[in-house]
C-alpha positions in Angstrom: 55.0 -67.9 -4.7 57.6 -65.8 -7.1 54.8 -63.4 -8.2 54.3 -61.9 -4.9 58.0 -60.5 -5.3 57.7 -59.3 -8.8 57.9 -55.7 -9.8 57.2 -53.6 -13.1 58.6 -50.0 -13.6 56.1 -47.4 -14.4 57.3 -45.8 -17.6 55.2 -42.8 -16.6 56.9 -41.7 -13.2 59.7 -44.1 -13.2 58.8 -45.6 -9.6 58.9 -49.3 -9.2 55.8 -50.9 -8.5 55.7 -54.7 -6.4 52.8 -57.1 -6.0 53.2 -56.5 -2.1 52.3 -52.7 -2.4 48.8 -53.8 -4.3 48.4 -56.7 -2.0 45.3 -55.5 0.0 43.0 -54.3 -3.2 44.6 -57.4 -5.6 43.3 -59.8 -2.7 39.9 -58.6 -2.4 39.5 -58.3 -6.3 40.8 -61.9 -6.0 37.8 -62.8 -3.6 35.6 -61.0 -5.6 36.1 -62.7 -8.8 36.1 -66.1 -6.8 32.4 -65.1 -5.7 31.2 -64.5 -9.1 32.1 -67.0 -11.0 31.3 -69.6 -8.1 27.8 -68.3 -8.2 27.7 -68.8 -12.2 29.2 -72.3 -12.4 27.2 -73.8 -9.7 24.4 -73.0 -12.1 25.8 -73.1 -15.1 25.8 -77.2 -15.8 22.0 -77.0 -15.0 21.5 -74.2 -17.9 23.6 -76.5 -20.3 21.6 -79.4 -19.5 18.4 -77.7 -19.9 19.5 -76.6 -23.4 20.2 -80.1 -24.8 17.6 -82.3 -22.7 14.8 -82.2 -25.3 17.8 -82.3 -28.3 19.5 -79.5 -30.1 17.1 -78.3 -32.6 16.3 -75.5 -29.9 19.5 -73.8 -29.4 19.1 -71.0 -32.4 15.8 -70.1 -30.8 17.3 -70.1 -27.4 20.4 -67.9 -28.5 18.0 -65.6 -30.6 15.6 -65.0 -27.2 18.8 -64.3 -25.4 20.0 -61.7 -28.2 16.2 -60.1 -28.1 16.5 -60.0 -24.1 20.3 -58.6 -24.2 18.9 -55.7 -26.6 16.0 -54.9 -24.1 18.3 -54.8 -20.8 20.9 -53.0 -22.6 19.2 -49.8 -22.4 18.3 -50.3 -19.1 21.8 -50.9 -18.3 22.7 -47.5 -20.0 19.8 -45.4 -18.2 21.2 -46.6 -14.8 24.9 -45.6 -15.9 23.6 -42.4 -16.8 22.0 -41.6 -13.5 23.7 -43.3 -10.9 27.4 -43.4 -10.1 29.4 -46.6 -10.6 29.2 -46.9 -6.6 25.9 -47.2 -6.7 25.0 -49.2 -9.9 27.1 -51.8 -9.7 25.8 -53.0 -6.6 22.4 -52.6 -8.0 23.3 -54.9 -11.1 23.9 -57.9 -8.2 21.0 -57.2 -6.4 18.7 -57.1 -9.0 20.3 -60.9 -10.3 20.2 -62.0 -6.2 16.2 -61.3 -6.3 15.9 -62.9 -9.8 17.7 -66.2 -8.4 15.4 -66.2 -5.6 12.2 -66.2 -8.3 13.9 -69.2 -9.9 14.7 -71.1 -6.8 10.9 -70.5 -5.9 9.9 -71.8 -9.5 12.2 -74.6 -8.9 10.4 -75.7 -6.0 6.8 -75.2 -7.6 7.2 -76.3 -11.2 10.8 -78.1 -11.7 9.8 -80.0 -14.8 8.0 -76.7 -16.9 9.1 -75.7 -20.1 8.8 -72.4 -19.6 11.2 -72.4 -16.7 13.7 -74.3 -18.9 13.5 -71.5 -21.7 14.0 -68.8 -19.1 16.6 -70.2 -16.8 18.8 -70.9 -20.2 18.2 -67.0 -21.3 18.7 -65.6 -17.8 21.7 -67.4 -17.1 23.0 -66.6 -20.4 22.5 -63.0 -19.8 23.3 -63.1 -16.0 27.2 -64.5 -16.9 27.7 -61.7 -19.4 26.8 -58.7 -17.4 28.0 -59.8 -14.1 31.5 -60.7 -15.7 31.6 -57.7 -17.5 30.5 -55.4 -14.6 33.4 -57.0 -12.8 36.3 -56.3 -15.5 34.7 -52.9 -15.9 35.6 -52.4 -11.9 39.0 -53.9 -12.3 39.8 -51.7 -15.2 38.8 -48.8 -13.0 40.7 -49.7 -9.7 43.7 -50.7 -11.6 45.8 -48.6 -14.0 47.5 -50.4 -17.1 50.9 -50.8 -15.5 49.3 -52.2 -12.2 47.2 -54.4 -14.5 49.8 -56.4 -15.8 50.9 -57.5 -12.5 47.6 -58.4 -10.9 45.2 -59.2 -13.7 46.7 -62.9 -14.0 46.5 -63.0 -10.3 42.6 -61.6 -10.1 41.7 -63.8 -13.2 42.8 -67.0 -11.2 40.4 -66.2 -8.4 37.9 -66.7 -10.8 39.1 -70.0 -11.9 39.0 -71.6 -8.5 35.3 -70.3 -7.9 34.5 -71.8 -11.0 36.5 -75.0 -9.6 34.4 -74.5 -6.5 31.0 -74.0 -8.2 31.6 -77.0 -11.0 32.6 -79.5 -7.7 29.6 -78.3 -5.8 27.2 -78.7 -8.7 28.5 -82.7 -9.5 28.9 -83.5 -5.7 25.3 -82.0 -4.8 23.1 -82.4 -7.7 22.3 -86.3 -7.1 21.8 -85.2 -3.4 19.8 -82.2 -3.2 18.9 -81.7 -6.7 19.1 -79.2 -9.4 16.0 -77.1 -8.0 18.1 -76.1 -4.8 21.3 -75.1 -6.8 20.3 -71.4 -7.2 20.1 -70.8 -3.5 23.7 -71.9 -3.3 24.6 -69.5 -6.1 22.5 -66.4 -4.4 25.0 -67.0 -1.1 28.0 -66.5 -3.5 26.5 -63.7 -5.4 25.4 -62.0 -1.7 29.5 -62.3 -0.5 30.6 -60.6 -4.0 28.3 -57.7 -3.3 30.1 -57.0 0.3 33.4 -57.3 -1.7 32.8 -54.7 -4.5 31.4 -52.3 -1.8 34.7 -52.7 0.3 37.0 -52.5 -2.9 35.3 -49.2 -4.0 36.3 -48.0 -0.3 39.3 -49.1 -0.2 40.1 -46.8 -4.1 38.7 -43.8 -2.2 41.9 -43.6 -0.5 44.1 -45.2 -3.4 42.6 -43.6 -6.9 44.6 -44.5 -9.7 42.6 -42.8 -11.9 41.1 -39.4 -11.8 37.5 -40.8 -12.9 38.3 -44.0 -11.0 37.0 -42.3 -7.2 34.3 -39.9 -8.9 30.6 -40.0 -7.6 29.2 -38.6 -10.8 27.0 -40.8 -13.2 29.2 -41.8 -16.6 26.9 -39.9 -18.4 26.2 -40.5 -22.5 23.0 -41.7 -23.9 21.3 -45.1 -23.7 22.9 -46.1 -26.8 26.4 -44.8 -26.7 28.1 -48.1 -26.4 26.8 -49.3 -30.0 27.5 -45.6 -31.3 31.4 -45.8 -30.0 31.7 -48.7 -32.2 30.7 -46.3 -35.3 33.0 -43.8 -34.3 36.2 -45.4 -33.2 38.3 -47.6 -35.5 39.8 -49.4 -32.8 36.5 -50.0 -30.8 35.0 -51.2 -34.3 37.4 -53.9 -34.5 37.3 -55.1 -30.6 33.6 -55.6 -31.1 34.5 -58.0 -34.2 36.9 -59.6 -32.5 34.3 -60.7 -29.9 31.7 -61.4 -32.7 34.1 -64.0 -34.3 35.6 -65.5 -31.2 32.0 -66.5 -29.9 31.0 -67.5 -33.3 33.9 -69.9 -33.3 33.1 -70.8 -29.5 29.2 -71.4 -30.4 30.0 -73.6 -33.4 32.0 -75.6 -30.8 29.5 -75.7 -28.0 26.6 -76.8 -30.3 28.6 -79.7 -31.9 29.6 -80.9 -28.1 25.8 -80.6 -27.4 24.7 -82.7 -30.4 27.0 -85.7 -29.2 25.9 -85.4 -25.3 22.0 -85.1 -26.0 22.4 -88.2 -28.2 24.9 -90.0 -25.6 22.8 -89.1 -22.4 19.4 -89.1 -23.8 16.9 -89.1 -20.8 19.6 -88.7 -18.1 19.2 -85.5 -16.6 21.7 -85.8 -14.2 24.5 -87.7 -16.4 24.0 -84.3 -18.6 24.4 -82.0 -15.9 27.4 -84.0 -14.5 29.3 -84.4 -18.1 28.7 -80.5 -18.4 30.1 -79.9 -15.1 32.7 -82.3 -15.8 33.9 -80.7 -18.9 33.8 -77.2 -17.1 36.0 -78.3 -14.2 38.7 -79.7 -16.6 38.7 -76.6 -18.6 38.9 -74.4 -15.0 41.4 -76.5 -13.9 43.7 -75.9 -16.9 42.6 -72.2 -16.9 43.8 -71.9 -13.3 47.5 -73.6 -14.3 47.6 -71.0 -17.2 47.0 -68.1 -14.5 49.1 -68.9 -12.3 52.2 -68.8 -14.5 51.8 -68.5 -18.2 49.3 -65.4 -18.3 51.1 -63.5 -15.9 54.6 -64.2 -17.7 52.7 -63.3 -21.1 51.2 -60.1 -20.1 54.5 -59.3 -18.6 56.8 -60.0 -21.5 55.1 -60.6 -24.4 53.0 -58.1 -26.9 49.5 -58.5 -26.8 49.2 -58.6 -30.6 51.0 -62.2 -30.3 49.3 -63.1 -26.8 45.7 -62.6 -28.4 46.7 -64.6 -31.3 47.2 -67.9 -29.1 43.3 -68.6 -29.0 42.5 -68.3 -32.7 45.7 -70.6 -33.7 44.3 -73.0 -31.4 40.8 -73.1 -32.6 42.1 -73.0 -36.1 43.8 -76.4 -35.3 40.8 -77.6 -33.4 38.6 -77.2 -36.4 41.1 -78.8 -38.8 41.3 -82.0 -36.6 37.7 -82.5 -36.2 37.3 -82.3 -40.2 39.7 -85.3 -40.3 38.2 -87.1 -37.2 34.8 -86.1 -36.2 34.4 -87.9 -32.9 32.8 -86.6 -29.3 36.4 -86.8 -27.3 38.1 -84.6 -29.9 35.2 -81.9 -29.7 35.4 -82.2 -25.5 39.2 -81.8 -26.1 38.7 -78.8 -28.3 36.2 -77.5 -26.0 38.0 -77.7 -22.8 41.5 -76.2 -24.6 39.5 -73.4 -26.2 37.6 -72.5 -22.8 41.1 -72.8 -20.9 42.7 -70.5 -23.5 40.1 -68.0 -23.6 40.0 -67.5 -19.6 43.4 -68.1 -18.8 45.3 -66.2 -21.3 42.9 -64.4 -23.9 40.2 -62.5 -21.6 42.9 -61.2 -19.2 45.1 -59.7 -22.0 41.4 -58.2 -23.5 40.5 -56.9 -20.2 44.1 -55.0 -20.3 43.0 -53.4 -23.3 40.5 -51.2 -21.3 42.8 -49.8 -19.2 43.4 -47.5 -22.1 40.3 -45.9 -22.6 38.0 -43.8 -20.5 35.0 -44.7 -18.2 32.3 -44.6 -21.0 34.2 -47.3 -23.0 34.9 -49.4 -20.3 31.2 -49.7 -19.0 28.9 -48.7 -21.9 31.0 -50.1 -25.1 32.6 -53.0 -23.1 29.1 -53.9 -21.7 27.3 -53.6 -25.4 29.8 -56.0 -27.0 30.3 -58.5 -24.5 26.1 -58.7 -24.0 24.3 -57.9 -27.6 27.5 -58.3 -29.8 28.3 -61.7 -28.0 25.0 -63.0 -28.4 24.7 -61.8 -32.1 27.9 -64.2 -32.7 25.7 -67.1 -30.9 22.6 -66.8 -32.8 24.6 -66.6 -35.9 26.8 -69.8 -35.0 23.6 -72.0 -33.7 21.6 -71.2 -37.0 24.4 -72.2 -39.1 24.9 -75.5 -36.9 21.0 -76.2 -36.9 21.5 -76.1 -41.2 24.5 -78.3 -41.0 23.3 -80.6 -38.3 19.9 -81.4 -40.1 21.7 -82.3 -43.1 24.4 -84.6 -40.4 27.5 -82.8 -42.1 29.4 -81.7 -39.3 33.1 -81.7 -40.3 31.6 -79.5 -43.0 30.5 -77.2 -40.4 33.7 -77.6 -38.7 35.5 -76.4 -42.1 33.4 -73.2 -41.8 34.3 -72.7 -38.4 38.2 -73.2 -39.8 37.6 -70.0 -42.2 36.0 -67.8 -39.6 38.6 -68.7 -37.0 41.2 -67.7 -39.9 39.7 -64.6 -40.3 39.3 -63.9 -36.5 43.5 -64.5 -36.4 44.3 -61.7 -39.0 41.6 -59.7 -37.4 43.4 -60.0 -34.3 46.8 -58.6 -35.5 44.8 -55.6 -37.0 43.1 -54.6 -33.9 46.3 -54.2 -31.8 48.1 -52.6 -34.7 45.0 -50.2 -34.4 45.6 -49.6 -30.9 49.5 -49.1 -31.2 48.4 -46.1 -33.6 46.3 -44.8 -31.4 48.9 -44.6 -28.5 51.3 -42.9 -31.1 49.0 -40.3 -31.9 47.7 -39.6 -28.2 44.3 -40.5 -29.0 42.0 -40.6 -26.1 39.0 -42.5 -26.1 35.7 -41.5 -23.9 
């Protein structure tokens, strides 16, 4: 494939770096992300099904519980980063979630219809997805500098898409054979493989450091709420946090509208709900993979980040405008597939590229805070607003609110990148 022979000139040293040189680290990173997303997408359709099985009225409560859990976990995460070097606390995060999955596996065998299990599994899976993916990209920002990242992040992200496709296919094929209660065990196997790969990646980086801090055995330092305080101290990070909040707000609106249709159309059919969610995820991940194989790499190499990050807000604006005119289930499914594929195929690799411009505290603490607590705050706001409009049966008006938020999101995207460019010109260094 042509990507393998591509090269990029480093402006700092004038040297030309090819993907062949980066192949060992890129390959391990590729399969590491494959395992992370395979672990998540094996159980994601189960989480989605449990959220709407009894109707969508519980969504705001579920999101609120998730936010509260995030606010509790984030200081614990900060405590770990204070006391342990990255080579220790990253594997600790994965071991923690493996033990959790073992507990849920036992719970599914013991009381599969428990209401508490449904509630706990939704909240836990929501936290799990954000933490493991956030930690993954923080590691990537550590082991790749911004010049290498332009060549490799699109390829690495494609590994995640393949893992997501694998997880979706396993769930679609096995849910009617082994049942939902066995799926957490499959997720455990993928997560154990990811644990092995991240340790291998850290060992490889000791002989090939790209940052002075990348191989440091010292804890990151800083206080437990350092990630939140960084938002107040730096304008660029403030804009990134608002960008994340507006993006997840629009995504939660689309998810909630989709869930209202599915809970009605598949009422009482647990396997049918799980399979339709898995099918939507599958199509989204297939298109994501197409973006990552070609388009994402080309955009990151040749197009300014301002325009790359503007693609998703523009598509969301178009989707909401169409739903206002034609509020039907197929249209919201298409919008969800396009949004998810663009988010994971184009926007996320570009966002993660931003973190190659900041220090370890911003990579791990600020990034984790925004992608957990800030992300879920957007979910709570969107789902609460959705419930209000849903009770009055006015989904097109809700889409109108989403349209206005998406327009604000597009405007903020450009301000955020302008702030980054100004920061580079001033040679301002973030912690």
